C-alpha positions as CSV (number, residue, x, y, z in Angstrom):
1,X,0.0,0.2,0.1
2,X,1.5,3.4,-0.9
3,X,1.7,6.3,1.8
4,X,-1.2,8.0,-0.3
5,X,-3.5,5.0,-0.6
6,X,-6.9,5.9,1.1
7,X,-8.9,3.9,3.4
8,X,-12.2,3.0,1.8
9,X,-15.2,5.1,3.0
10,X,-18.3,3.8,4.4
11,X,-21.2,4.0,2.2
12,X,-22.8,7.0,4.4
13,X,-21.6,10.4,5.0
14,X,-19.1,12.5,2.8
15,X,-17.5,10.6,0.0
16,X,-13.9,11.0,-1.3
17,X,-12.6,12.7,-4.4
18,X,-9.2,12.3,-6.0
19,X,-8.3,14.9,-8.5
20,X,-6.1,13.0,-11.0
21,X,-3.9,14.2,-13.7
22,X,-4.2,11.9,-16.6
23,X,-1.1,13.4,-18.4
24,X,-1.1,15.0,-21.9
25,X,-2.5,11.9,-23.9
26,X,-0.3,8.8,-23.8
27,X,-2.1,6.2,-21.5
28,X,1.5,5.0,-20.7
29,X,2.4,8.1,-18.9
30,X,-0.4,7.4,-16.0
31,X,1.3,7.3,-12.7
32,X,1.2,4.2,-10.5
33,X,-0.8,6.1,-8.1
34,X,-3.2,7.2,-10.8
35,X,-3.8,3.4,-11.8
36,X,-4.4,2.6,-8.1
37,X,-7.0,5.5,-7.7
38,X,-8.9,4.5,-10.9
39,X,-9.2,0.9,-9.7
40,X,-10.8,2.0,-6.5
41,X,-13.2,4.6,-7.9
42,X,-17.2,4.0,-7.9
43,X,-17.4,7.2,-10.1
44,X,-15.2,8.5,-12.8
45,X,-15.8,12.2,-14.1
46,X,-13.8,13.1,-16.9
47,X,-14.2,14.9,-20.4
48,X,-14.6,12.4,-23.3
49,X,-10.6,12.7,-24.5
50,X,-9.5,12.2,-20.9
51,X,-11.9,9.0,-20.6
52,X,-10.2,7.4,-23.5
53,X,-6.9,7.6,-21.7
54,X,-8.1,6.3,-18.3
55,X,-11.1,4.1,-18.7
56,X,-9.0,1.0,-19.2
57,X,-8.0,1.2,-15.6
58,X,-11.4,1.8,-14.2
59,X,-12.8,-0.8,-12.0
60,X,-15.8,-3.1,-13.5
61,X,-18.9,-1.6,-12.7
62,X,-17.8,2.0,-12.1
63,X,-20.0,4.8,-13.1
64,X,-18.3,6.7,-16.2
65,X,-19.7,10.5,-16.4
66,X,-18.4,13.2,-18.7
67,X,-19.9,16.6,-18.9
68,X,-19.7,17.0,-22.4
69,X,-21.5,13.8,-23.1
70,X,-24.9,15.0,-21.5
71,X,-27.7,15.9,-24.0
72,X,-27.5,19.6,-24.9
73,X,-24.3,20.1,-23.0
74,X,-21.5,22.6,-24.7
75,X,-17.9,22.8,-24.0
76,X,-18.5,26.1,-22.3
77,X,-20.6,24.5,-19.7
78,X,-18.3,21.4,-19.2
79,X,-16.4,22.5,-16.0
80,X,-19.5,23.6,-14.3
81,X,-21.5,20.3,-15.2
82,X,-18.2,18.2,-14.0
83,X,-18.1,20.1,-10.7
84,X,-21.8,19.3,-10.3
85,X,-21.3,15.6,-11.0
86,X,-18.4,15.4,-8.4
87,X,-20.2,17.0,-5.8
88,X,-23.4,15.1,-6.3
89,X,-21.6,11.8,-6.2
90,X,-19.3,12.8,-3.2
91,X,-22.3,13.9,-1.3
92,X,-23.9,10.4,-1.8
93,X,-20.9,8.9,-0.1
94,X,-19.3,7.5,-3.4
95,X,-15.5,7.5,-3.9
96,X,-15.0,9.9,-7.2
97,X,-12.0,10.4,-9.4
98,X,-12.1,13.5,-11.1
99,X,-9.7,12.9,-14.1
100,X,-8.2,15.9,-16.0
101,X,-5.8,16.3,-18.9
102,X,-2.3,17.0,-17.9
103,X,-1.7,18.0,-14.3
104,X,-4.7,19.3,-12.2
105,X,-2.4,22.0,-10.5
106,X,-0.8,23.3,-13.9
107,X,-3.1,22.5,-16.8
108,X,-6.7,22.0,-15.5
109,X,-7.7,24.9,-13.2
110,X,-9.6,22.5,-10.8
111,X,-9.0,24.7,-7.9
112,X,-12.6,26.0,-7.7
113,X,-13.9,22.4,-7.4
114,X,-11.1,21.4,-4.8
115,X,-12.4,24.7,-2.7
116,X,-15.8,23.3,-3.1
117,X,-14.9,20.1,-1.7
118,X,-13.1,21.8,1.2
119,X,-16.3,24.1,2.1
120,X,-18.4,20.9,2.6
121,X,-16.1,18.9,4.4
122,X,-15.5,16.3,1.5
123,X,-12.1,14.8,1.9
124,X,-10.1,15.1,-1.3
125,X,-6.6,14.3,-2.6
126,X,-4.5,15.3,-5.6
127,X,-2.7,12.8,-7.8
128,X,-0.3,14.9,-10.1
129,X,0.0,13.9,-13.5
130,X,2.7,14.9,-16.4
131,X,1.7,18.4,-17.4
132,X,1.3,19.0,-21.3
133,X,4.0,21.7,-21.2
134,X,6.6,19.3,-19.9
135,X,5.6,15.8,-21.4
136,X,4.9,17.2,-25.1
137,X,8.3,18.8,-25.3
138,X,9.9,15.4,-24.2
139,X,7.9,13.7,-26.9
140,X,9.0,16.1,-29.5
141,X,12.9,15.9,-28.8
142,X,13.1,19.1,-27.3
143,X,14.9,19.2,-23.6
144,X,13.8,22.4,-21.9
145,X,17.1,22.6,-19.9
146,X,20.6,21.8,-20.4
147,X,23.7,21.1,-18.2
148,X,23.9,24.9,-17.8
149,X,20.3,25.2,-16.2
150,X,18.8,27.9,-18.4
151,X,15.7,29.7,-17.1
152,X,12.5,28.1,-18.3
153,X,9.4,30.1,-18.5
154,X,5.8,28.7,-19.0
155,X,2.9,30.9,-20.5
156,X,-0.7,30.0,-21.4
157,X,-1.4,32.4,-24.4
158,X,-4.9,32.4,-23.8
159,X,-4.7,34.3,-20.5
160,X,-1.3,35.9,-20.6
161,X,-1.2,39.7,-19.8
162,X,0.7,42.3,-21.5
163,X,3.0,42.3,-18.4
164,X,3.7,38.7,-18.9
165,X,4.6,39.0,-22.7
166,X,6.9,41.9,-21.7
167,X,8.9,39.9,-19.0
168,X,9.3,36.7,-21.2
169,X,10.2,38.7,-24.2
170,X,12.9,40.4,-22.2
171,X,14.3,37.1,-21.0
172,X,16.7,35.0,-23.0
173,X,15.6,31.6,-21.3
174,X,13.5,28.9,-23.1
175,X,9.5,29.8,-23.3
176,X,7.1,27.0,-23.4
177,X,3.9,28.4,-24.7
178,X,0.5,26.7,-24.5
179,X,-1.9,28.2,-27.3
180,X,-3.6,26.7,-30.3
181,X,-2.7,26.1,-33.9
182,X,-4.5,29.3,-35.4
183,X,-3.2,31.5,-32.8
184,X,0.7,30.2,-32.4
185,X,1.6,32.8,-35.0
186,X,0.2,35.6,-32.9
187,X,1.7,34.3,-29.7
188,X,5.1,34.5,-31.7
189,X,4.3,38.0,-32.6
190,X,3.8,39.0,-29.0
191,X,7.3,37.7,-28.2
192,X,9.0,39.4,-31.0
193,X,6.9,42.8,-30.0
194,X,8.5,42.1,-26.6
195,X,12.0,42.0,-27.6
196,X,12.5,38.3,-29.0
197,X,14.7,38.1,-31.9
198,X,12.5,36.9,-35.1
199,X,15.2,34.5,-35.9
200,X,14.8,32.7,-32.5
201,X,14.0,28.9,-33.0
202,X,10.7,27.5,-32.4
203,X,9.3,24.2,-32.2
204,X,5.4,23.7,-32.6
205,X,3.9,20.3,-31.4
206,X,0.1,19.2,-31.9
207,X,-1.4,16.3,-30.7
208,X,1.7,15.6,-28.5
209,X,2.5,12.2,-26.9
210,X,0.0,10.6,-29.3
211,X,0.6,8.7,-32.6
212,X,-1.1,11.8,-34.1
213,X,1.7,13.9,-33.0
214,X,3.3,16.3,-35.6
215,X,6.3,19.0,-34.9
216,X,7.1,21.7,-37.2
217,X,10.3,23.5,-36.8
218,X,10.2,27.2,-37.6
219,X,11.5,30.6,-36.0
220,X,9.4,33.3,-34.3
221,X,9.4,35.1,-37.7
222,X,8.5,32.3,-40.0
223,X,6.1,30.1,-37.9
224,X,2.9,31.6,-40.0
225,X,4.7,30.9,-43.4
226,X,6.0,27.3,-42.1
227,X,2.4,26.1,-41.0
228,X,1.0,27.6,-44.4
229,X,3.5,25.9,-46.6
230,X,2.9,22.4,-44.8
231,X,-0.9,23.1,-45.7
232,X,-1.7,23.0,-42.0
233,X,-3.3,26.3,-42.0
234,X,-5.9,27.5,-42.7
235,X,-7.9,24.6,-41.4
236,X,-11.2,24.1,-39.6
237,X,-9.1,22.2,-36.8
238,X,-7.3,25.3,-36.1
239,X,-8.7,25.5,-32.6
240,X,-6.4,22.3,-31.6
241,X,-4.2,22.9,-28.8
242,X,-0.5,22.9,-29.3
243,X,2.7,23.4,-27.3
244,X,5.4,25.8,-28.8
245,X,8.9,25.8,-27.3
246,X,10.8,29.0,-28.1
247,X,14.6,29.2,-27.6
248,X,17.8,27.4,-28.6
249,X,16.8,23.9,-27.2
250,X,14.2,23.8,-30.1
251,X,16.7,24.3,-32.8
252,X,16.2,22.1,-35.7
253,X,19.7,20.5,-36.1
254,X,19.3,19.5,-32.3
255,X,15.7,18.3,-32.5
256,X,16.5,16.1,-35.5
257,X,18.8,14.1,-33.4
258,X,16.6,14.0,-30.4
259,X,13.4,13.2,-32.0
260,X,12.9,9.9,-30.7
261,X,9.2,9.6,-30.8
262,X,8.0,10.9,-34.3
263,X,11.3,8.7,-35.7
264,X,9.7,5.5,-34.5
265,X,9.7,2.9,-37.8
266,X,6.0,2.8,-37.9
267,X,4.9,6.2,-36.5
268,X,1.3,7.0,-37.0
269,X,1.0,4.0,-39.4
270,X,-2.6,2.7,-39.3
271,X,-2.0,-1.3,-39.4
272,X,-5.0,-3.5,-39.9
273,X,-4.5,-6.9,-37.9
274,X,-7.1,-9.2,-39.1
275,X,-6.9,-11.8,-36.4
276,X,-9.2,-12.9,-33.5
277,X,-9.4,-10.5,-30.8
278,X,-7.6,-13.0,-28.3
279,X,-4.8,-13.4,-30.9
280,X,-4.4,-9.7,-31.6
281,X,-3.7,-8.5,-28.3
282,X,0.1,-9.1,-28.0
283,X,0.7,-8.3,-31.7
284,X,-1.1,-5.2,-31.3
285,X,1.2,-4.2,-28.1
286,X,4.3,-4.9,-30.2
287,X,3.0,-2.9,-33.1
288,X,2.4,0.1,-30.3
289,X,5.9,-0.2,-29.4
290,X,7.2,0.8,-33.0
291,X,4.6,3.8,-33.1
292,X,1.8,2.3,-34.9
293,X,-1.8,2.3,-34.5
294,X,-3.2,-1.1,-34.8
295,X,-6.7,-1.8,-35.8
296,X,-8.0,-5.2,-35.1
297,X,-10.5,-6.7,-37.4
298,X,-11.6,-10.3,-36.7
299,X,-11.7,-12.6,-39.9
300,X,-12.3,-15.7,-38.1
301,X,-14.9,-16.6,-35.6
302,X,-14.4,-19.8,-33.3
303,X,-17.1,-22.1,-32.7
304,X,-17.7,-25.1,-30.7
305,X,-17.7,-28.6,-32.9
306,X,-21.0,-29.5,-34.5
307,X,-20.7,-33.0,-32.6
308,X,-19.1,-32.4,-29.0
309,X,-19.2,-36.2,-28.2
310,X,-15.7,-36.9,-29.6
311,X,-14.2,-34.1,-27.7
312,X,-16.0,-35.0,-24.5
313,X,-14.7,-39.0,-25.0
314,X,-11.1,-37.5,-25.5
315,X,-11.0,-35.3,-22.2
316,X,-12.3,-38.4,-20.4
317,X,-9.6,-40.4,-21.6
318,X,-7.1,-37.9,-20.4
319,X,-8.3,-38.5,-17.1
320,X,-8.4,-42.3,-17.2
321,X,-4.9,-42.7,-18.7
322,X,-5.7,-43.4,-22.4
323,X,-2.9,-41.0,-23.7
324,X,0.9,-40.4,-23.2
325,X,0.9,-36.8,-25.0
326,X,-1.4,-34.2,-25.8
327,X,-0.3,-31.8,-28.6
328,X,-1.6,-28.2,-28.9
329,X,-1.2,-26.5,-32.2
330,X,-3.1,-23.3,-31.4
331,X,-4.0,-20.9,-28.8
332,X,-7.8,-21.9,-29.6
333,X,-6.9,-25.5,-29.0
334,X,-5.8,-24.7,-25.5
335,X,-9.0,-22.5,-24.9
336,X,-11.4,-25.2,-26.1
337,X,-9.7,-28.0,-23.9
338,X,-9.7,-25.7,-20.8
339,X,-13.4,-24.9,-21.3
340,X,-14.4,-28.5,-21.6
341,X,-12.2,-29.0,-18.4
342,X,-14.2,-26.3,-16.6
343,X,-17.3,-27.8,-17.6
344,X,-16.4,-31.0,-16.1
345,X,-14.9,-29.3,-12.9
346,X,-11.4,-30.1,-13.8
347,X,-8.2,-28.1,-13.7
348,X,-4.5,-28.3,-14.7
349,X,-4.0,-31.2,-12.3
350,X,-5.9,-33.3,-14.9
351,X,-2.5,-33.4,-17.0
352,X,-0.5,-35.0,-14.4
353,X,1.5,-37.8,-15.9
354,X,0.7,-36.7,-19.5
355,X,3.5,-35.2,-21.7
356,X,2.3,-31.9,-23.3
357,X,3.6,-30.4,-26.5
358,X,2.9,-26.7,-27.9
359,X,3.4,-25.6,-31.4
360,X,5.0,-22.5,-30.5
361,X,5.8,-19.5,-28.0
362,X,1.9,-18.2,-27.9
363,X,0.4,-21.6,-27.6
364,X,2.9,-22.4,-24.8
365,X,2.2,-18.9,-23.0
366,X,-1.6,-20.0,-23.1
367,X,-0.7,-23.4,-21.5
368,X,1.2,-21.6,-18.7
369,X,-1.6,-19.3,-18.1
370,X,-3.7,-22.4,-17.6
371,X,-1.1,-23.8,-15.2
372,X,0.7,-26.0,-17.6
373,X,4.3,-26.0,-18.3
374,X,4.9,-27.7,-21.8
375,X,7.4,-30.5,-22.0
376,X,7.8,-29.9,-25.9
377,X,8.4,-26.6,-27.8
378,X,9.8,-26.5,-31.2
379,X,13.4,-25.4,-31.0
380,X,13.3,-24.2,-34.8
381,X,10.3,-23.6,-36.8
382,X,7.3,-22.9,-34.9
383,X,4.8,-25.1,-37.1
384,X,3.5,-28.5,-37.3
385,X,6.7,-29.4,-39.4
386,X,8.8,-28.0,-36.7
387,X,7.0,-29.9,-33.8
388,X,7.6,-33.2,-35.6
389,X,11.4,-32.3,-36.0
390,X,11.6,-32.4,-32.2
391,X,9.0,-35.1,-31.6
392,X,10.5,-38.4,-30.2
393,X,9.7,-41.7,-32.0
394,X,7.5,-44.2,-29.9
395,X,9.6,-46.6,-28.1
396,X,7.6,-49.6,-26.2
397,X,10.4,-49.8,-23.6
398,X,10.1,-46.3,-22.3
399,X,6.5,-45.2,-23.5
400,X,3.9,-47.4,-21.6
401,X,1.0,-45.8,-23.9
402,X,1.4,-45.1,-27.6
403,X,-1.3,-42.7,-28.0
404,X,-1.5,-38.9,-28.7
405,X,-4.4,-36.7,-28.2
406,X,-4.7,-34.1,-30.8
407,X,-7.3,-31.3,-30.4
408,X,-7.3,-29.2,-33.4
409,X,-9.5,-26.9,-35.7
410,X,-11.8,-28.3,-38.3
411,X,-9.9,-27.1,-41.1
412,X,-6.5,-28.1,-39.9
413,X,-3.8,-29.9,-42.2
414,X,-3.0,-33.4,-41.8
415,X,0.9,-32.8,-41.6
416,X,1.3,-33.5,-37.8
417,X,-1.2,-36.5,-37.8
418,X,1.0,-38.1,-40.7
419,X,4.3,-37.5,-39.2
420,X,3.2,-38.9,-35.8
421,X,2.0,-42.1,-37.4
422,X,5.3,-42.3,-39.1
423,X,6.8,-41.9,-35.8
424,X,5.0,-44.9,-34.6
425,X,2.4,-43.3,-32.6
426,X,-1.5,-43.8,-32.7
427,X,-3.5,-40.5,-32.9
428,X,-6.8,-39.4,-32.0
429,X,-7.3,-36.5,-34.2
430,X,-10.2,-34.6,-32.5
431,X,-12.0,-31.6,-33.7
432,X,-11.9,-29.3,-30.9
433,X,-13.4,-26.2,-32.3
434,X,-14.5,-24.7,-35.7
435,X,-13.3,-21.7,-37.6
436,X,-15.8,-19.8,-39.6
437,X,-15.6,-16.7,-41.6
438,X,-16.3,-13.7,-39.1
439,X,-19.0,-10.8,-39.7
440,X,-18.0,-8.1,-41.9
441,X,-16.3,-5.1,-40.2
442,X,-18.4,-1.6,-40.1
443,X,-18.7,0.2,-43.6
444,X,-16.2,2.7,-42.3
445,X,-13.5,0.0,-41.8
446,X,-14.4,-1.5,-45.2
447,X,-14.0,1.9,-47.0
448,X,-10.8,2.5,-45.3
449,X,-9.3,-1.0,-46.6
450,X,-10.6,-0.6,-50.1
451,X,-9.8,3.1,-50.1
452,X,-6.1,3.0,-48.8
453,X,-6.8,4.5,-45.5
454,X,-4.6,1.8,-43.8
455,X,-0.9,1.9,-44.4
456,X,-0.3,-1.9,-43.9
457,X,-2.0,-5.2,-43.4
458,X,-0.6,-8.2,-41.6
459,X,-1.7,-11.6,-42.9
460,X,-0.8,-14.1,-40.6
461,X,-2.2,-17.1,-42.3
462,X,-4.0,-17.8,-45.9
463,X,-7.3,-18.0,-44.4
464,X,-6.6,-14.5,-43.1
465,X,-6.2,-13.4,-46.7
466,X,-9.3,-15.2,-48.0
467,X,-11.6,-14.1,-45.3
468,X,-10.4,-10.5,-45.1
469,X,-11.0,-10.2,-48.9
470,X,-14.3,-12.1,-48.7
471,X,-15.7,-9.8,-45.7
472,X,-14.2,-6.6,-46.5
473,X,-12.8,-6.3,-50.1
474,X,-9.2,-6.2,-51.4
475,X,-6.7,-3.7,-49.6
476,X,-5.8,-0.6,-51.8
477,X,-2.5,-0.7,-53.9
478,X,-0.8,1.8,-51.7
479,X,-1.3,-0.5,-48.6
480,X,1.8,-2.3,-47.5
481,X,1.0,-6.1,-47.5
482,X,3.0,-8.1,-44.9
483,X,2.6,-12.0,-44.9
484,X,4.0,-14.4,-42.2
485,X,5.3,-17.0,-44.8
486,X,5.4,-18.2,-48.5
487,X,2.1,-19.9,-48.2
488,X,0.4,-16.9,-47.2
489,X,2.2,-14.7,-49.6
490,X,1.1,-17.2,-52.4
491,X,-2.5,-16.8,-51.3
492,X,-2.1,-12.9,-51.3
493,X,-0.6,-12.8,-54.7
494,X,-3.5,-15.2,-56.1
495,X,-6.0,-12.6,-54.8
496,X,-4.1,-9.8,-56.9
497,X,-2.0,-8.3,-53.9
498,X,1.5,-7.2,-54.0
499,X,3.6,-8.5,-51.3
500,X,6.1,-6.1,-49.7
501,X,7.3,-7.8,-46.3
502,X,7.5,-11.5,-45.5
503,X,8.6,-12.8,-42.1
504,X,11.9,-14.6,-41.7
505,X,10.3,-17.3,-40.1
506,X,6.6,-18.3,-39.2
507,X,6.0,-15.9,-36.2
508,X,3.5,-13.4,-35.7
509,X,6.2,-11.3,-33.6
510,X,8.8,-11.6,-36.3
511,X,6.3,-10.5,-38.9
512,X,5.8,-7.1,-36.9
513,X,9.6,-6.9,-36.6
514,X,9.8,-7.4,-40.3
515,X,7.4,-4.6,-41.1
516,X,9.1,-2.3,-38.6
517,X,12.3,-2.7,-40.4
518,X,10.6,-2.1,-43.8
519,X,9.3,1.1,-42.1
520,X,12.7,2.2,-40.8
521,X,14.2,1.5,-44.2
522,X,11.3,3.6,-46.1
523,X,12.0,6.4,-43.5
524,X,15.8,6.5,-43.8
525,X,15.5,6.4,-47.7
526,X,13.2,9.6,-47.5
527,X,15.3,11.3,-45.1
528,X,18.7,10.8,-47.2
529,X,16.9,12.0,-50.2
530,X,15.8,15.1,-48.5
531,X,12.2,14.2,-48.8
532,X,9.2,14.7,-46.2
533,X,8.8,11.3,-44.4
534,X,5.0,10.2,-45.2
535,X,3.1,7.4,-44.4
536,X,2.0,4.8,-47.3
537,X,-1.8,6.1,-47.0
538,X,-0.6,9.7,-47.6
539,X,0.4,8.5,-51.2
540,X,-2.9,7.9,-52.7
541,X,-4.8,10.5,-54.6
542,X,-6.2,13.4,-52.3
543,X,-4.5,11.9,-49.2
544,X,-2.6,15.1,-48.5
545,X,-5.3,17.3,-49.0
546,X,-7.5,15.4,-46.4
547,X,-4.7,15.4,-43.9
548,X,-4.1,19.0,-44.1
549,X,-7.8,19.4,-43.4
550,X,-7.9,17.1,-40.4
551,X,-4.5,18.1,-39.0
């Protein structure tokens, strides 16, 4: 328990309010204390964009409230509505988290809400968050101070007085300006009028710490021209908040070397992951680490076998000692057996005395999560062929039983069955689950697939190729096609797709790694040629125009 962990309140009398900083946008920047507070909250109050950051950590059953989500509410009324929601819940004895963007003290101005709690005797606490003025420059590659400890000033252009502009204009320190895209040039003008030189470097960042982040290098005198040439302004999205850093730390030459976030190999790429939801999770996490925005579209749905009796007999055979081995060729096979175990009131102890094989790392992880450590995982290729390479032949002296239980999909290949028989084993080849084509994704997703809205698609099997094309249409020719192996690549080519990336070995993580290497090479080539770094989707006709309109 941390020193600030609150004792749970009784269900009567005053509740408790936690004013929580959610940071500038990246959910990974939430503090451990913030996650702890969210897990204990009965009511969570936040604006919609903040809810998107924190909702994953809210406890099941928590009431989620957002002022601007109310019918008829507008942005100007949101703070008042939020305060009313907080106070009403706290008066009812609830534990409330009031989550705000950035830091409660520096960014949100929730002091009035804190005073209201104090006036009514409602206990509250403050969980600091990473302020936008600090977090965004860090993600843009702009250190605010150097070894010499330069002066740093923070200015909110929306409320800054003439005296404030005069003071920061007379200073030679770094200035961090919170403003909007359409008013950043005016803020630059205020600094020049107050004495700053027009050639002072300036870095302007929008959507900081998210995969929509974009940063432009300019000077106080050229920022309006730079944004116009980049076709960022004029724009209906000009009200977007930006963080502008003024001073030598934001110089273009230095930022180019320190821009760690926007230079990730797949930064901002929308990557389609056509897999079942359970299988996509770890792959999506890996893509996020490369800067991508994964979009999971299930192409295969898993259903029970039409006739469950065969599976029931096999599971009973496990308990009665019918098998020497059980071989799992997919995560879904583990799930199917686990569900059948739970139906009979069994657990992992039923595997005692039985050797367990897993076709690869992900299947092995699913078994370990079940409480079963596999005895055999291929040392080489993670496939049926790789499993057979390491599978021992049947030996009547050392193997008291000669039978293998193989729970698999209804469309699985016969490679493993034939190989095991050749090694002298008897195989009970049992349909544990059926794979069927999933329902089509929403119309918006289908249009993005066919219209080039995705930068890349990862195909992890031939069936994902056939099913995606069947339910959503063929990906646009600007979309990078990445395949897990030769068989999948051949199927993609048969459907008229150009294969750009192929994994060096049949592993979903090696596939994501290969796509990242492709993205890095593409980025490096653009930089060396002196060209702007663009995503594949920005090469389709009209894409740049649409991007400028939504920046």
